[in-house]
C-alpha positions in Angstrom: 2.3 22.7 -15.8 2.4 24.9 -12.9 5.4 26.7 -11.6 7.1 25.9 -8.4 5.7 29.2 -6.8 2.1 28.7 -8.1 1.5 25.4 -6.3 2.8 25.8 -2.8 0.8 28.8 -2.7 -2.4 26.7 -4.1 -1.8 23.9 -1.9 -1.2 26.4 1.7 -4.5 28.4 0.3 -6.6 25.5 -0.6 -5.0 22.0 1.2 -7.5 19.2 0.1 -8.8 15.9 0.7 -9.7 13.8 -2.2 -13.1 12.5 -3.0 -12.2 11.0 -6.1 -11.8 7.4 -4.6 -13.1 7.1 -0.9 -14.7 9.5 1.7 -13.3 10.0 5.4 -15.8 10.5 7.8 -14.4 8.5 10.7 -11.1 9.8 11.5 -9.0 9.8 14.6 -6.1 11.9 15.3 -3.4 9.2 15.7 -4.8 7.0 12.4 -7.1 7.4 9.6 -10.2 5.3 9.1 -11.3 5.0 5.6 -15.0 3.7 5.2 -17.2 2.5 2.5 -13.9 1.7 0.3 -15.7 -0.7 -2.0 -18.8 1.6 -2.6 -16.3 4.5 -3.3 -13.2 3.2 -5.0 -14.6 2.7 -8.2 -12.1 3.6 -10.9 -10.4 -0.2 -10.4 -9.7 -2.6 -7.8 -6.3 -1.2 -7.2 -6.5 -0.3 -3.8 -3.2 1.7 -3.7 -4.5 4.0 -6.1 -7.8 4.6 -3.9 -5.6 5.3 -0.6 -3.1 8.0 -2.4 -6.1 9.5 -3.7 -8.0 9.5 -0.3 -5.2 10.1 2.9 -2.8 12.9 2.9 0.0 10.8 4.3 -0.2 8.1 1.2 1.7 8.5 -1.9 1.3 5.9 -4.8 4.5 4.4 -6.8 2.9 3.7 -10.1 4.5 0.1 -11.4 1.8 -0.5 -13.8 -1.8 -0.1 -14.7 -2.4 -2.4 -11.9 -0.6 -3.6 -8.4 0.9 -0.7 -7.6 2.6 0.2 -4.5 2.0 2.8 -1.6 4.6 5.1 0.6 3.3 5.9 4.1 5.2 9.3 5.0 7.8 8.3 2.6 8.2 4.8 4.0 7.6 1.6 2.2 8.4 -2.2 1.7 9.2 -3.7 5.3 9.1 -0.3 6.9 5.0 -0.8 6.8 3.1 -3.6 7.6 -0.1 -4.5 5.8 -2.6 -6.8 7.7 -5.9 -8.2 6.1 -8.4 -9.4 8.8 -5.6 -10.1 11.3 -3.2 -12.0 8.6 -0.1 -10.6 8.0 0.6 -10.4 3.9 3.6 -10.3 1.9 4.6 -10.4 -1.7 6.8 -12.7 -3.4 8.5 -10.1 -5.9 11.9 -8.5 -4.9 11.2 -5.5 -7.4 7.6 -4.9 -5.8 5.3 -6.2 -8.5 3.2 -7.8 -6.4 2.9 -5.6 -3.2 0.7 -6.9 -0.4 -2.3 -4.7 -1.0 -2.5 -6.1 -4.6 -3.3 -9.3 -3.1 -7.1 -7.9 -1.8 -9.3 -5.8 -3.9 -11.3 -3.2 -3.4 -14.8 -4.5 -4.0 -14.2 -6.8 -1.1 -13.1 -4.2 1.6 -15.2 -2.5 4.2 -12.8 -0.3 6.1 -9.0 0.6 5.9 -7.3 2.1 8.8 -4.0 3.6 7.9 -1.7 3.7 11.3 0.8 6.9 10.7 3.9 6.1 13.1 4.8 3.6 15.4 1.6 3.0 16.8 0.5 -0.9 16.4 2.1 -3.2 18.9 -0.2 -6.1 17.5 1.6 -6.9 14.3 4.9 -7.5 13.6 7.1 -5.0 11.7 5.2 -1.6 12.2 8.3 0.4 12.1 6.9 3.5 10.7 3.1 3.0 9.7 0.8 0.4 8.5 -2.6 -0.8 7.2 -5.4 -2.5 8.8 -7.6 -3.4 6.4 -11.2 -5.2 7.1 -13.2 -7.0 4.5 -16.7 -7.5 4.3 -18.7 -10.0 6.8 -21.7 -12.3 6.5 -24.6 -10.6 7.0 -27.4 -12.4 8.6 -30.3 -10.8 6.4 -30.1 -12.2 2.7 -28.4 -9.3 0.5 -26.1 -9.0 -2.7 -24.5 -6.6 -4.8 -23.5 -6.6 -8.5 -21.0 -4.0 -10.0 -20.2 -3.4 -13.8 -17.5 -0.7 -14.8 -16.0 0.1 -18.2 -13.5 2.6 -18.6 -10.9 4.3 -21.4 -8.4 1.7 -23.1 -10.5 -1.2 -23.2 -11.1 -1.4 -19.2 -13.9 -3.5 -18.1 -15.1 -5.2 -14.7 -17.4 -7.1 -13.2 -17.9 -8.0 -9.3 -20.9 -9.4 -7.2 -21.2 -10.5 -3.6 -24.1 -12.2 -1.8 -24.5 -12.8 2.0 -26.8 -14.0 4.6 -27.6 -16.6 7.1 -29.3 -17.8 10.0 -28.9 -17.1 13.6 -26.3 -19.8 13.5 -24.8 -19.7 10.1 -23.5 -16.9 8.1 -22.0 -17.0 4.6 -20.6 -14.7 2.4 -19.2 -15.1 -1.3 -17.3 -12.2 -3.4 -15.9 -12.5 -7.1 -14.8 -10.1 -9.6 -13.1 -9.9 -12.9 -11.2 -6.9 -14.8 -8.9 -6.5 -17.5 -7.7 -3.5 -19.2 -5.4 -2.7 -22.5 -2.6 -0.7 -21.9 -3.4 3.0 -20.6 -2.4 6.2 -22.8 -0.2 8.8 -20.9 -0.8 12.5 -22.1 0.8 12.2 -25.2 -0.9 9.4 -26.3 1.7 6.9 -25.5 0.8 3.2 -24.3 3.0 1.3 -21.9 4.6 -0.1 -24.9 5.5 3.4 -26.5 6.8 4.9 -23.8 9.3 2.3 -23.6 10.0 3.0 -27.2 10.5 6.4 -26.4 12.8 5.7 -23.5 15.3 3.6 -25.7 15.1 6.8 -28.1 16.1 9.1 -25.8 18.8 6.8 -24.0 17.0 5.8 -20.8 16.4 2.1 -22.0 18.1 -0.4 -23.8 17.0 -1.5 -27.2 16.5 -5.2 -26.3 13.8 -3.7 -23.2 11.4 -2.6 -26.2 8.2 -5.3 -26.9 8.1 -7.4 -29.7 6.0 -6.1 -32.8 3.4 -9.1 -31.8 3.0 -8.0 -28.2 3.2 -4.5 -28.6 -0.8 -4.0 -28.0 -0.9 -7.1 -26.0 -3.3 -6.1 -23.0 -2.2 -4.7 -19.8 -3.4 -7.2 -17.1 -6.6 -9.1 -16.1 -7.3 -9.8 -12.8 -9.7 -12.2 -10.8 -10.3 -12.5 -7.4 -12.8 -14.6 -5.1 -13.4 -13.9 -1.4 -15.5 -16.6 0.7 -16.4 -16.6 4.5 -18.4 -18.7 6.9 -19.2 -17.7 10.6 -20.9 -20.6 12.7 -22.0 -19.8 16.0 -21.2 -22.8 18.4 -22.4 -21.6 21.9 -23.8 -18.7 23.0 -21.3 -15.8 22.2 -18.9 -18.4 20.3 -18.2 -18.4 16.8 -15.5 -20.2 14.5 -15.0 -18.0 11.4 -13.5 -19.5 8.1 -12.5 -17.6 5.7 -10.5 -17.7 2.0 -9.4 -15.3 -0.6 -7.9 -15.8 -3.9 -6.1 -13.6 -6.5 -5.2 -14.6 -9.8 -3.5 -11.8 -12.1 -2.1 -12.5 -15.4 0.4 -10.9 -17.9 0.6 -7.6 -16.1 2.9 -5.6 -17.8 5.7 -3.3 -16.0 6.9 -1.1 -18.7 9.6 0.6 -17.1 10.9 -2.8 -15.1 13.2 -5.2 -17.0 10.7 -8.2 -17.0 6.6 -8.4 -16.6 4.7 -10.7 -14.4 3.4 -13.8 -16.1 1.5 -14.3 -13.6 0.7 -13.6 -9.9 -1.3 -16.3 -7.9 -1.8 -15.7 -4.1 -4.0 -17.5 -1.4 -5.1 -16.3 2.2 -6.6 -18.7 4.4 -7.9 -18.2 8.1 -9.3 -20.0 10.9 -10.5 -18.0 13.7 -12.4 -18.8 17.2 -14.2 -16.2 19.2 -15.5 -15.7 22.0 -17.3 -12.4 23.5 -18.2 -12.1 27.2 -16.3 -14.6 28.8 -17.1 -13.0 32.1 -18.1 -9.6 33.4 -14.5 -8.2 33.1 -13.3 -10.9 30.6 -14.8 -9.3 27.6 -13.3 -11.2 24.6 -10.9 -14.2 23.7 -9.7 -14.6 19.9 -7.3 -17.0 18.6 -6.5 -17.0 14.8 -4.5 -19.4 12.4 -3.7 -17.8 8.9 -1.7 -19.0 6.1 -0.9 -17.3 2.5 1.2 -18.4 -0.1 2.3 -16.4 -3.5 3.7 -17.8 -6.7 4.9 -15.2 -9.0 7.2 -15.4 -12.0 8.3 -12.9 -14.0 9.9 -13.0 -17.3 11.1 -11.5 -20.6 8.6 -13.1 -23.0 7.3 -10.2 -24.3 10.4 -8.2 -24.8 13.0 -8.2 -27.9 15.4 -9.5 -25.4 13.0 -12.9 -25.2 12.8 -13.2 -28.8 14.7 -16.4 -29.1 15.0 -17.6 -25.2 13.1 -15.6 -22.4 14.6 -15.4 -19.1 12.6 -16.3 -15.7 12.9 -15.0 -12.2 10.3 -17.4 -10.1 9.8 -16.1 -6.9 7.8 -17.9 -4.1 6.8 -16.6 -0.3 4.3 -18.1 2.0 3.1 -16.5 5.4 1.6 -18.7 8.3 1.2 -17.5 11.6 -1.2 -17.7 15.0 -2.1 -15.0 17.1 -4.0 -14.9 21.0 -5.4 -12.0 22.0 -7.5 -11.2 25.3 -9.4 -8.2 26.1 -10.3 -7.2 29.6 -11.8 -4.5 31.4 -11.1 -3.5 35.1 -13.3 -1.0 36.6 -12.3 1.9 34.1 -9.2 0.5 32.3 -9.2 -1.6 29.1 -6.5 -4.0 28.7 -5.4 -6.3 25.7 -2.8 -9.1 26.4 -1.7 -11.1 23.4 1.1 -13.7 21.9 1.8 -13.7 18.4 3.8 -16.1 16.1 4.7 -16.3 12.5 6.8 -18.3 10.0 7.6 -16.7 6.5 9.7 -18.3 3.8 10.8 -16.8 0.6 12.7 -17.9 -2.2 13.8 -17.5 -6.0 15.1 -19.4 -9.0 16.2 -18.4 -12.3 15.8 -20.2 -15.4 15.3 -19.7 -19.4 12.7 -20.8 -21.7 13.3 -21.6 -25.4 10.8 -19.5 -27.3 10.2 -21.9 -29.6 10.2 -25.5 -28.0 9.7 -24.4 -24.4 12.8 -26.1 -22.9 13.4 -24.9 -19.8 17.3 -24.2 -18.8 18.3 -23.8 -15.0 20.0 -20.6 -14.5 20.7 -20.8 -10.6 19.2 -19.6 -7.3 18.0 -15.6 -7.3 17.0 -15.7 -3.7 18.3 -18.5 -1.3 15.4 -20.3 0.6 15.0 -18.3 3.7 12.6 -18.6 6.6 11.9 -16.1 9.2 10.5 -17.4 12.4 9.3 -14.7 14.8 8.0 -14.7 18.6 6.0 -12.2 20.3 4.1 -11.1 23.2 2.3 -7.7 23.3 0.2 -5.8 25.6 -2.1 -2.7 25.2 -3.7 -0.5 28.1 -6.3 2.4 27.9 -7.4 4.5 30.6 -9.5 7.9 30.3 -9.0 10.7 33.3 -12.0 13.0 32.7 -10.9 15.0 29.2 -7.7 13.0 29.2 -7.2 9.6 27.4 -4.0 7.8 27.6 -3.4 4.4 25.7 -0.3 2.8 25.5 1.2 -0.5 24.4 4.3 -2.4 24.2 5.6 -5.4 22.3 8.4 -7.8 22.9 9.9 -9.7 19.3 12.1 -12.7 19.1 13.0 -13.4 15.4 15.5 -15.4 13.8 16.4 -15.4 10.0 17.5 -18.8 8.8 18.8 -19.5 5.0 19.2 -23.0 3.4 22.5 -22.2 1.5 25.0 -23.3 4.2 27.5 -20.6 3.1 25.1 -18.0 4.3 24.8 -16.9 8.4 21.8 -17.4 10.3 20.9 -13.9 12.2 18.8 -13.7 15.2 17.1 -10.3 16.9 15.6 -9.4 19.9 13.4 -6.1 19.9 11.2 -4.1 22.7 8.7 -1.5 20.7 6.3 0.7 22.8 4.3 3.6 22.7 2.3 6.1 24.6 -0.5 8.4 22.9 -2.3 11.2 25.1 -5.6 13.0 23.5 -6.8 15.9 25.4 -10.6 17.3 24.7 -10.1 21.4 24.9 -13.8 21.2 24.3 -16.7 19.5 22.7 -15.4 20.4 19.5 -11.5 20.8 19.9 -8.8 18.0 20.8 -5.1 17.9 20.9 -2.9 14.7 20.3 0.6 13.5 21.5 2.1 10.5 21.0 5.5 8.9 21.2 6.7 5.4 20.0 9.5 3.1 19.6 9.6 0.1 16.8 11.9 -2.2 15.2 12.0 -4.1 12.2 14.3 -6.9 11.1 16.0 -7.0 7.9 14.5 -9.4 5.0 15.9 -12.0 2.9 16.6 -9.4 0.1 18.5 -7.2 2.0 20.5 -9.7 3.8 21.4 -12.2 0.9 22.7 -12.3 -2.8 19.9 -11.8 -5.3 19.7 -10.3 -8.7 21.3 -7.7 -11.0 23.6 -5.4 -9.7 22.2 -5.4 -6.0 23.8 -7.7 -3.4 22.7 -8.1 -0.2 24.6 -7.7 3.3 24.4 -10.6 5.6 25.4 -8.1 8.8 22.7 -5.9 8.9 21.4 -4.8 12.0 17.5 -4.2 12.4 16.2 -0.5 11.9 14.5 1.2 14.9 12.2 4.2 14.6 11.7 6.8 17.8 9.2 9.0 16.7 7.3 12.5 17.8 3.7 13.0 16.6 1.6 16.3 17.6 -1.8 16.7 16.4 -4.8 19.2 16.4 -8.6 18.6 15.4 -11.5 21.1 15.7 -15.1 20.2 14.6 -17.1 23.0 14.2 -20.8 23.6 12.5 -19.4 25.3 9.3 -16.0 23.5 9.0 -13.7 20.9 10.4 -9.8 21.1 10.4 -7.0 18.8 11.5 -3.2 19.1 11.6 -0.5 16.4 12.4 3.4 16.9 12.3 5.9 14.3 13.1 9.6 13.9 13.8 11.0 10.4 13.2 14.6 9.2 14.2 15.6 6.0 12.1 18.3 4.3 13.4 20.5 1.8 11.7 17.9 2.5 8.7 18.3 -0.1 6.2 19.6 1.6 2.5 21.4 0.8 -0.6 24.5 2.2 -1.4 26.7 2.4 -4.2 29.9 0.2 -4.2 31.0 0.9 -7.7 30.9 2.7 -11.0 33.0 1.0 -13.4 32.7 -1.2 -15.1 28.9 -0.1 -15.7 26.5 -0.8 -14.5 27.3 0.3 -11.0 26.9 -2.1 -8.3 25.0 -1.3 -5.0 24.6 -3.5 -1.3 22.7 -2.3 1.6 24.1 -0.5 4.8 22.6 0.8 7.7 22.8 4.5 8.4 20.8 7.0 10.8 18.2 8.9 9.4 15.4 11.5 10.2 12.1 12.2 8.4 9.7 15.0 9.4 6.5 16.6 8.1 3.2 18.0 8.6 -0.4 16.7 7.0 -3.5 19.2 6.8 -7.0 18.1 6.2 -10.1 19.7 6.3 -14.0 20.4 5.2 -16.1 23.9 4.9 -19.7 23.3 4.5 -20.5 26.3 2.4 -24.1 25.2 2.3 -26.2 22.5 3.3 -25.3 20.7 -0.2 -21.9 22.1 -0.8 -18.5 21.2 0.5 -15.2 21.9 0.0 -12.9 19.3 1.2 -9.0 20.0 1.6 -5.6 18.2 2.3 -2.1 18.5 1.7 1.2 17.0 3.3 4.7 17.7 3.3 7.6 15.7 4.5 11.4 15.9 4.6 14.4 13.1 4.9 17.5 13.6 5.7 20.8 11.1 6.1 22.1 11.9 9.7 25.1 9.6 8.6 26.5 7.6 5.8 29.8 5.9 4.9 29.8 6.4 1.2 27.1 9.0 0.0 27.5 12.7 -0.2 24.0 13.8 -0.7 22.2 13.9 2.2 18.8 13.6 1.1 16.8 10.6 1.8 14.9 8.7 -1.4 11.2 8.3 -1.4 10.2 11.6 0.4 7.7 13.2 -2.1 7.6 16.7 -2.3 4.4 19.0 -1.2 1.2 17.6 -2.2 -2.0 18.1 -1.9 -5.8 18.0 -3.3 -8.9 20.5 -3.1 -12.5 19.3 -4.1 -16.0 20.7 -4.5 -18.7 18.3 -3.8 -22.4 19.1 -4.4 -25.3 16.8 -2.6 -28.5 16.3 -4.7 -31.7 14.3 -4.7 -31.4 11.9 -2.4 -27.5 11.1 -1.8 -26.3 11.7 -5.5 -23.1 13.8 -5.3 -21.0 15.6 -7.9 -17.6 16.4 -7.3 -14.9 18.3 -9.1 -11.3 18.0 -7.6 -7.9 19.3 -8.2 -4.6 17.3 -7.4 -1.2 19.0 -7.6 2.0 18.5 -6.4 5.3 20.5 -5.9 8.6 20.2 -8.0 10.6 17.2 -6.7 14.0 18.4 -6.6 14.7 17.3 -2.9 16.5 14.3 -4.2 19.3 11.6 -3.6 21.0 11.9 -6.7 23.6 9.2 -5.1 20.9 6.6 -5.2 19.6 7.1 -8.7 16.5 9.8 -8.2 15.9 12.3 -10.6 14.4 15.7 -10.6 10.5 15.9 -11.4 8.5 19.0 -12.4 5.3 20.0 -10.7 2.2 19.0 -11.9 -1.7 19.6 -11.5 -4.4 17.5 -12.6 -8.3 17.9 -12.4 -10.9 15.1 -11.8 -14.6 15.1 -12.0 -17.4 12.7 -11.0 -20.9 12.1 -10.7 -22.6 9.7 -8.6 -26.3 9.4 -9.4 -28.3 7.5 -7.0 -31.2 6.1 -9.7 -33.0 4.6 -7.0 -32.4 3.6 -3.2 -30.5 0.4 -4.7 -28.7 1.4 -7.5 -26.1 4.0 -8.5 -24.7 5.2 -11.6 -21.0 6.6 -11.6 -19.9 8.6 -14.5 -16.3 10.3 -14.1 -13.4 11.7 -16.0 -9.5 11.7 -14.3 -6.9 14.0 -15.6 -9.6 15.9 -17.7 -7.0 18.0 -19.3 -4.8 15.0 -20.5 -1.7 16.3 -18.8 1.6 14.3 -19.3 3.0 14.0 -15.6 5.3 11.5 -13.6 4.4 11.2 -9.7 7.0 8.2 -8.9 10.8 8.6 -8.8 13.7 6.1 -9.3 15.2 5.6 -6.0 17.6 2.5 -7.2 16.3 -0.1 -4.7 13.4 -0.8 -7.7 15.5 -2.5 -10.4 14.1 -0.3 -13.5 15.2 0.0 -17.2 18.4 2.2 -17.3 21.1 2.8 -20.1 24.4 4.8 -19.7 23.1 6.1 -16.4 19.9 7.3 -17.2 16.8 5.2 -15.5 13.1 5.5 -17.3 10.4 6.7 -15.7 6.6 5.8 -15.9 4.3 8.6 -17.1 0.7 8.5 -15.2 -2.4 7.8 -17.5 -3.8 10.7 -19.7 -7.3 11.8 -19.8 -9.4 8.8 -18.5 -13.2 8.1 -18.9 -15.1 5.7 -16.7 -18.6 4.6 -15.8 -20.0 2.0 -12.8 -23.5 1.0 -12.3 -23.7 -0.4 -9.0 -26.7 -2.7 -7.9 -27.7 -3.8 -4.4 -30.4 -6.2 -3.3 
């Protein structure tokens, strides 16, 4: 472990940009664009891991070997939005076993734009940030790709894609399959063995242990397919059809009370696009999308399920329609749009006899709830010499209606707006200033009673974020540097409060509080020689409760401490690259003890990777993550996740230990 003093000094001295998962060549001051995701994210299909290794503002919440969640500036769940090719994606699990990012895999992705702050009026619910994921498009020229990967702990992956067409019709198909045994932490403990240790030290009940016959079961298997068909109907007009299917089976969530039996999702989209309608009317686009997720989680593998195992079966669907119109009038650019969506969400509990398979209903875990949203939005852009101004606004009307007649319906309206100013001091230096106001409504999980010791609050108000952002960027011949700082004022922030402590376990419900979040993010590159580059990034954030009715601890949960990375990259032999990087974190001691967070030690890990171009069309990647087999934890235990708990102690999950991997990528 690295001491608390050494880590901040190291991060300030060499703040970093992660080179392990993705490169970041195209970055705006107000957002971060990750390109070539599929080529660079070769560790697994997990987008959360790729993002957290690449973007200073993003932290990962370790949930399992796959399907991990993300935080953007300490915000997660409904406080950030996830958009895939224009479709809003939601997970079904109330315990975040299937976050939106888990329903798309890295080998399907072309670019990811990370929105940092309330600067997205096109999508419903972008409170404090979001992701705009763009997947690969069909090409005109025939081309394809095959990818093979193997790694420690029985990891295996195969993926393939093919694309091509004519001037009239283009098509693409992409498919992948991967599976892995349980990873081992730096102490050589598998996921099941981590649970055994937690039971021994009193942070998990004995019933949470994995049964002997399942103690060495695989950690997960995951299959995914994406198909697209683009058909040119008339000159400058095109219909675009797409489907993405994801099938994940037997995913272990060791420090949760249940594992995922399966997680099936489908995303459909039909889009009609017209370019150059007139000289001023540049584009009109209308899109309809539909997605659904089927997610049962159960105790089948645990000691508690030896005779009869409990299941919480959750389902969600999301459908929407969006119309966008782009205009250019003289030197002004305008976007006008309409947006409408409907989400359903429901859950039921039942028990299954492990011997006979007989199912016994146990009631509703989440009442069937329908959330309808209607919105109008607009954006404008204008340059005045070296000054570029962008502004946007959105008006939302939302109705949330549960089927249960004993529960109340809720209606919300909100006006969101932002303005962004970028000033070019000269050809190499620019400043950015932004102010935004946005809102997000409560979801069914927060409004209505669900499971275990957390209940909903039907009287919740929507959360509002008012935020200032300031940034500076320079691009010199020998180095680049970017700095961002932000200050976010959260009104009626939706937060868990403790309602009782006895009899155990403690009970919680949601409340509205006021809070602030502020921080800074740094990144840059220094070009040592034509072949050698040092990349660096670091981030720090702090969250404070401004008002709360019941809690004495003013620290806001989910605020990871000072973290950063430094990477040395060496390019050789025509696009071949060798990388050595350090990732490090300060001690996590600004915690919300009232909400179950724990102090975590600081840590540092080292990774190395060689991506060797065997030919113009073939790359071989060999890497080692966590080179020195360090045992460490990066995710905390805020109680809005239902984790294993015993006598007031909550089980935390160690990160993977030393991991060897290799990947062969062939393009044709």
